N, C-alpha and C positions, 0 to 999 in steps of 0.2 A: 899447576898450582891453583888456578882460578876455578877449575872444575871441582877440586877437592874442597875448597872453601864453600862453594855453592852446595855441594853434597852435604857437608856438615850442617849448614844453615837449614837445609830442607829437612834433615833428620831431626834437628832440634825443634823446629816448628811442628813437625808431625808428632813428635813425642809429647810436646806440650799439649796439643789437642787430644792426643790419645789418653794421657793421664787425666786431663780435665773431664773427658767423657767417661772414663772409667770411674772417677770419683762421683760424678753426677748420677750414674746409674747404680752405685753401690748400695747395698742394703743398709749400711750405717747411715748414709745420707738420707735415704728414703724414710727410715724410721725417725730420724731427727726432724725432718720436715713435717711428718704426720703428727709427732708429739707436739711441736710448736703450734700447729694449727688447732689441735684439740684443746690445748691449754690457753688459747688466746682469749676465749670468753671469760674464763676464771681470772685471768690476769687483769682484764679490763674492769671487771666487777670489783676486784680487790683494790685496784688503784683509784677507782672513782669513789669507793666508799670512804676512803681516807681523806678526801678533799674537804677543806674547811668551808663553812658557809659564811659568806661575807654579808654584813648588813647593807641595806639599801640606803645610800646617802645621796641620791640624785633628785630628791624632791625640790621643786621650784628652782632648778638650776638654769633652765633655758628661759630667757626673757625676750619677748618680741620687741624688735627695734622698729619703732614707727617712723624714725627719721630716714629710713632707707627709701621709702616711697617718695618723700619730698625731694631728695637729691637725685633720684632716678629720672624725674620729669625734665630736668635741664638737658638741653641739647648741646652736645659738645662737637666742635668741628673736628672731623677726622683728618689726620695729616699723613695718611699712609702714602698717597701719591706724591706728596711733597718730598718724600725721602729719595725719590728718583731724580729730582732736579739737581 
């Protein structure tokens, strides 16, 4: 009984790989892949031409913080080694 189950499993696995390989090398699949590759440029141009142009609203958004330099000069005691005590 165990040999029969093993044989059936091997047949199923081999048939799966056989059907997959057969579909992969079929003319229908090869033509579909070629068609998709040829139409890729036209699809990209079509989709990018329909994009809306947004106005620039980022003028004077970033402000320099001069207080950062003053607070960075202070020396703080590091307490990493005190965690092990």
